[in-house]
C-alpha positions as CSV (number, residue, x, y, z in Angstrom):
1,M,-88.0,262.1,140.5
2,K,-87.8,264.3,143.7
3,P,-84.6,263.8,145.7
4,S,-86.8,263.0,148.9
5,I,-88.6,260.1,147.0
6,K,-85.4,259.1,145.2
7,R,-83.5,258.6,148.6
8,K,-86.4,256.0,149.6
9,V,-86.0,253.9,146.6
10,P,-83.3,251.5,148.0
11,L,-85.3,250.7,151.2
12,A,-88.5,250.2,149.2
13,F,-86.5,248.0,146.7
14,L,-85.2,245.9,149.7
15,T,-88.6,245.6,151.3
16,I,-90.2,244.4,147.8
17,V,-87.5,241.8,147.0
18,S,-87.4,240.5,150.5
19,I,-91.1,239.9,150.4
20,W,-90.8,238.3,146.9
21,W,-88.0,235.9,147.8
22,W,-89.6,235.0,151.1
23,F,-92.7,233.8,149.0
24,Y,-90.3,232.2,146.4
25,Y,-88.3,230.2,149.0
26,S,-91.3,229.3,151.2
27,S,-93.4,228.1,148.4
28,F,-93.6,224.5,146.8
29,N,-94.6,224.8,143.2
30,A,-93.3,224.9,139.7
31,L,-91.9,228.4,140.2
32,N,-89.0,227.1,142.2
33,A,-89.0,223.5,140.6
34,Y,-90.8,222.3,143.8
35,G,-88.2,223.4,146.1
36,N,-85.2,222.2,144.1
37,A,-84.3,225.7,142.8
38,N,-84.0,227.6,146.0
39,Y,-80.6,228.9,145.2
40,E,-79.1,231.5,147.5
41,W,-77.5,233.4,144.8
42,L,-81.0,234.6,143.5
43,F,-81.4,236.7,146.8
44,M,-77.9,237.6,146.8
45,L,-78.0,239.1,143.3
46,D,-80.7,241.4,144.3
47,T,-79.5,242.5,147.7
48,L,-75.9,242.5,147.4
49,L,-75.3,243.6,143.9
50,V,-78.3,245.6,142.6
51,L,-79.0,247.2,146.0
52,P,-75.7,248.9,146.5
53,V,-75.9,250.2,143.0
54,L,-79.2,251.8,143.6
55,C,-78.0,253.4,146.8
56,F,-75.2,255.2,144.7
57,F,-77.8,256.1,142.0
58,C,-80.2,257.5,144.4
59,E,-77.7,259.4,146.6
60,S,-75.7,262.5,145.4
61,D,-73.5,262.3,148.5
62,K,-71.2,259.2,147.9
63,Q,-70.1,258.9,151.7
64,K,-74.0,258.8,152.6
65,A,-74.5,256.4,149.7
66,L,-71.8,254.1,151.0
67,L,-73.0,254.2,154.5
68,K,-76.6,253.4,153.5
69,A,-75.4,250.6,151.2
70,A,-73.6,249.0,154.0
71,V,-76.5,249.3,156.4
72,L,-79.0,247.8,154.0
73,C,-76.7,245.1,152.9
74,C,-76.2,244.0,156.5
75,T,-79.9,244.2,156.9
76,S,-80.4,241.9,153.9
77,V,-78.0,239.4,155.2
78,F,-80.2,239.2,158.4
79,I,-83.3,238.8,156.3
80,G,-81.6,236.3,154.1
81,S,-80.5,234.2,157.2
82,L,-84.2,233.9,158.0
83,I,-85.8,233.3,154.6
84,I,-83.2,231.1,152.8
85,P,-83.7,227.4,153.6
86,E,-80.8,226.1,155.8
87,H,-79.8,223.4,153.5
88,N,-79.4,225.8,150.5
89,K,-76.8,228.0,152.3
90,V,-73.3,227.8,151.4
91,I,-71.8,231.4,151.1
92,F,-74.5,232.6,153.4
93,H,-73.0,230.8,156.2
94,F,-69.9,233.0,155.9
95,L,-72.0,236.2,155.5
96,E,-73.9,235.5,158.7
97,S,-70.8,235.1,160.7
98,G,-69.7,238.5,159.4
99,R,-72.2,240.1,161.7
100,Y,-69.5,240.0,164.5
101,F,-67.1,242.0,162.4
102,V,-70.0,244.6,161.8
103,L,-70.7,244.7,165.5
104,S,-67.0,245.2,166.2
105,I,-66.9,248.2,163.8
106,I,-70.0,249.8,165.6
107,L,-68.4,249.2,169.0
108,V,-65.2,250.9,167.8
109,L,-67.2,253.9,166.6
110,E,-69.1,254.2,169.8
111,L,-65.9,253.9,171.8
112,S,-64.2,256.6,169.6
113,A,-67.2,258.8,170.0
114,L,-67.2,258.3,173.8
115,I,-63.4,259.1,174.2
116,T,-64.0,262.3,172.2
117,V,-66.7,263.4,174.4
118,C,-64.8,262.9,177.4
119,L,-62.0,265.0,176.0
120,A,-64.3,267.6,174.6
121,V,-66.1,267.9,178.0
122,R,-62.8,268.4,179.8
123,A,-61.9,271.0,177.2
124,L,-65.2,272.6,177.7
125,L,-64.8,272.8,181.4
126,A,-61.2,274.3,181.0
127,K,-62.0,276.9,178.4
128,Q,-65.8,277.4,178.5
129,E,-66.1,276.8,174.8
130,D,-69.4,276.3,173.0
131,P,-70.3,272.7,173.9
132,D,-71.3,272.0,170.1
133,L,-67.8,273.3,169.1
134,A,-66.1,271.3,171.9
135,V,-67.5,268.1,170.5
136,A,-67.3,268.9,166.7
137,N,-63.7,270.4,166.6
138,P,-61.8,267.4,167.6
139,I,-63.6,265.2,165.3
140,E,-63.3,267.5,162.3
141,K,-59.6,267.8,163.0
142,I,-59.1,264.0,162.6
143,F,-61.7,263.1,159.9
144,G,-62.3,266.6,158.1
145,S,-65.6,268.0,157.3
146,S,-67.8,265.1,155.8
147,F,-70.9,263.2,156.4
148,F,-69.0,260.6,158.5
149,S,-67.7,263.4,160.8
150,S,-71.2,264.7,161.2
151,T,-72.4,261.3,162.2
152,L,-69.7,261.0,164.8
153,A,-70.6,264.6,166.0
154,L,-74.2,263.5,166.6
155,E,-72.9,260.5,168.5
156,G,-70.7,262.9,170.4
157,R,-73.8,265.0,171.4
158,V,-75.6,261.9,172.4
159,W,-72.9,260.8,174.8
160,S,-72.2,264.3,176.2
161,F,-75.8,264.8,177.2
162,A,-76.3,261.2,178.4
163,L,-73.2,261.3,180.6
164,F,-72.3,264.9,181.3
165,A,-75.6,266.9,181.1
166,S,-75.2,268.4,184.5
167,R,-72.0,270.1,183.3
168,I,-73.2,271.7,180.2
169,Q,-74.9,275.1,180.7
170,S,-77.1,277.0,178.2
171,S,-75.2,280.2,178.7
172,A,-72.0,278.5,177.3
173,Y,-73.6,278.3,173.8
174,K,-72.7,281.1,171.6
175,G,-75.4,283.8,171.3
176,K,-76.4,287.0,173.2
177,Q,-80.2,286.0,173.2
178,H,-81.4,282.4,173.8
179,F,-84.8,280.8,173.3
180,Y,-86.1,277.4,174.5
181,Y,-88.8,274.9,173.4
182,D,-88.9,272.3,176.0
183,K,-92.3,273.4,177.4
184,K,-94.0,273.9,174.0
185,D,-96.8,271.3,174.1
186,G,-95.1,269.5,176.9
187,A,-92.3,268.4,174.6
188,Q,-89.8,267.4,177.4
189,S,-92.5,265.8,179.4
190,N,-93.4,263.7,176.3
191,L,-89.8,262.7,176.0
192,L,-89.8,261.4,179.7
193,G,-92.9,259.3,178.9
194,F,-91.3,257.6,176.1
195,I,-88.2,256.9,178.2
196,L,-90.4,255.3,181.0
197,L,-92.4,253.2,178.4
198,I,-88.9,251.9,177.0
199,V,-87.7,251.0,180.4
200,I,-91.0,249.2,181.1
201,E,-90.9,247.4,177.7
202,I,-87.2,246.0,177.9
203,P,-87.6,243.2,180.2
204,L,-91.1,242.0,178.9
205,V,-89.9,242.1,175.2
206,H,-86.6,240.4,176.1
207,L,-88.5,237.5,177.9
208,L,-90.9,237.2,175.0
209,L,-88.2,236.9,172.3
210,H,-86.2,234.6,174.5
211,F,-88.9,232.1,174.8
212,L,-90.7,232.5,171.5
213,W,-87.7,232.9,169.2
214,S,-84.1,232.7,170.5
215,S,-81.7,234.2,173.2
216,T,-79.6,235.7,170.5
217,A,-82.5,237.6,169.0
218,A,-83.5,238.7,172.6
219,N,-80.0,239.9,173.3
220,I,-79.7,241.8,170.0
221,T,-83.1,243.4,170.3
222,T,-82.5,244.4,174.0
223,G,-79.0,245.9,173.0
224,L,-80.5,248.0,170.4
225,T,-83.4,249.1,172.7
226,L,-80.8,250.0,175.3
227,F,-79.0,252.3,172.8
228,G,-82.4,253.9,171.6
229,L,-82.9,254.6,175.5
230,V,-79.4,256.4,175.8
231,F,-80.6,258.4,172.6
232,F,-84.0,259.3,174.1
233,F,-82.3,260.2,177.5
234,A,-79.8,262.4,175.8
235,E,-82.6,264.1,173.9
236,Y,-84.3,264.6,177.0
237,K,-81.6,266.4,178.6
238,A,-80.7,268.4,175.4
239,V,-84.2,269.9,174.9
240,G,-83.8,271.8,178.1
241,R,-80.3,272.9,177.7
242,R,-79.5,273.4,174.0
243,P,-81.1,276.8,172.9
244,I,-82.0,278.5,169.6
245,S,-79.8,281.6,169.7
246,I,-79.1,284.8,167.8
247,Y,-75.4,285.3,167.3
248,G,-74.3,288.3,165.3
249,N,-76.2,288.2,162.1
250,N,-77.1,284.6,162.4
251,L,-80.1,282.7,163.9
252,I,-78.7,279.3,165.1
253,I,-81.4,276.8,165.4
254,R,-80.3,273.9,168.0
255,Y,-83.0,271.5,168.4
256,G,-82.5,268.5,170.7
257,L,-79.5,266.6,169.3
258,Y,-80.0,267.9,165.9
259,A,-77.1,269.5,164.1
260,P,-77.1,273.4,164.3
261,F,-79.1,275.0,161.4
262,T,-77.9,278.6,160.8
263,I,-80.1,281.2,159.0
264,P,-78.5,284.7,158.3
265,L,-81.0,287.3,159.4
266,D,-80.7,289.2,156.2
267,N,-82.0,285.9,154.4
268,I,-85.3,286.0,156.4
269,S,-88.0,287.5,154.2
270,E,-90.8,286.9,156.7
271,I,-91.1,285.5,160.1
272,R,-94.7,285.1,161.6
273,L,-96.9,283.0,163.9
274,N,-98.2,279.7,162.6
275,N,-101.1,277.6,163.8
276,C,-101.7,274.9,161.2
277,Y,-100.3,271.5,160.5
278,V,-97.2,271.3,158.3
279,K,-96.8,268.3,155.9
280,R,-93.4,266.9,155.2
281,S,-92.0,268.4,152.1
282,S,-88.5,268.6,150.3
283,N,-88.5,272.3,150.6
284,V,-89.5,272.5,154.2
285,K,-87.5,272.1,157.4
286,R,-89.4,271.3,160.6
287,F,-88.2,271.6,164.1
288,N,-91.0,270.5,166.4
289,Y,-91.9,267.7,168.7
290,S,-95.5,267.7,169.4
291,G,-98.5,269.7,168.2
292,V,-98.0,272.1,165.3
293,P,-95.0,274.4,165.0
294,N,-96.0,278.0,166.1
295,V,-93.4,280.0,164.0
296,V,-92.8,279.9,160.3
297,I,-89.7,281.6,158.7
298,K,-89.8,282.2,154.9
299,L,-86.3,282.4,153.4
300,S,-85.2,284.8,150.6
301,S,-82.8,282.2,149.3
302,P,-83.0,278.5,149.9
303,I,-80.6,276.8,152.5
304,N,-79.9,273.1,151.5
305,G,-82.8,273.1,149.3
306,K,-85.3,274.5,152.1
307,N,-87.4,277.6,151.5
308,K,-89.3,277.4,154.8
309,V,-88.4,276.7,158.3
310,Y,-91.2,275.8,161.0
311,L,-90.2,276.0,164.6
312,G,-91.9,275.2,167.9
313,V,-90.8,277.5,170.7
314,N,-92.0,278.4,174.1
315,V,-92.7,282.1,173.6
316,P,-93.3,282.7,169.9
317,E,-94.3,286.2,169.9
318,T,-91.1,287.3,172.0
319,F,-89.0,285.2,169.7
320,I,-90.6,286.7,166.5
321,N,-90.3,290.2,167.6
322,T,-86.7,289.8,168.8
323,V,-85.6,288.3,165.5
324,K,-87.3,291.2,163.6
325,D,-85.7,293.7,165.9
326,E,-82.2,292.2,165.5
327,K,-82.7,292.2,161.8
328,V,-83.6,295.7,161.7
329,R,-80.7,296.6,164.0
330,H,-78.3,294.8,161.7
331,N,-79.5,296.6,158.7
332,K,-78.9,299.8,160.3
333,V,-75.3,298.9,161.3
334,L,-74.7,298.0,157.7
335,K,-76.2,301.2,156.3
336,S,-74.2,303.4,158.8
337,G,-71.1,301.4,158.1
338,S,-71.3,301.9,154.3
């Protein structure tokens, strides 16, 4: 089974068993002894035992598997609270109360990311460091290089652009030549459109959920939507400031809030214009907001399993020619040095 498909198995499993147990608990027939066999442990066995095992089986990175298992198990508790009949809940009442514990963990992570950003921006202003390094270095010093630290670094970039975008200059990023993608098919304008839609939607959806469902559901949904709004706002700011750069022998692809993707110039076998739609694939990396990517980079050796990288940039011809020239120049330097 392909890794990309394998990673989707836990979510597909949760979806299928949730639909099945919803039918089981809501039906009244011989299958559940006419409502007398609606035991909560039936749902718990699938979602709190089998599901975590699937996560560790389908993910090679154990930290990522642990995080996925935690998120899906919390989701299953929420689903179980809705589909399991109230008079059949015994253990589930304790699991439902655990949502406050999960919420406190999320708040601690958000607070730690926010504090790290404040310290990072202060260091950035004092030392004129690369903004990515100013955010990532303090996190890696504490947590090391891991999936968890990468997640916190993403949080750090979100809050840094949401709160301090005006203090982050493109020139501070490492690289002697910078390229941008904010105007490609109106990428930044489209993000602004999404932000306005979210702002308009928040009060309407909150009132609808408050009166049709419950105030708790309305508050939770609004809170998650507000966090999504912060993310979109930070992405909107990052698109215009975080460049794609050539630094030494490396092409550093920074795209919005994504983690930097570095390609050694001597690993580029071909770079050319692209004008066709690109499907998702396990061996393809795409950096593009709207329309079709206008640049394709073929790699001599795969990077993280990717053989091709597709980009959307403002001036593709200039970008392609510059990369080719820098690759030739670097090869000449290597030959003269040898």
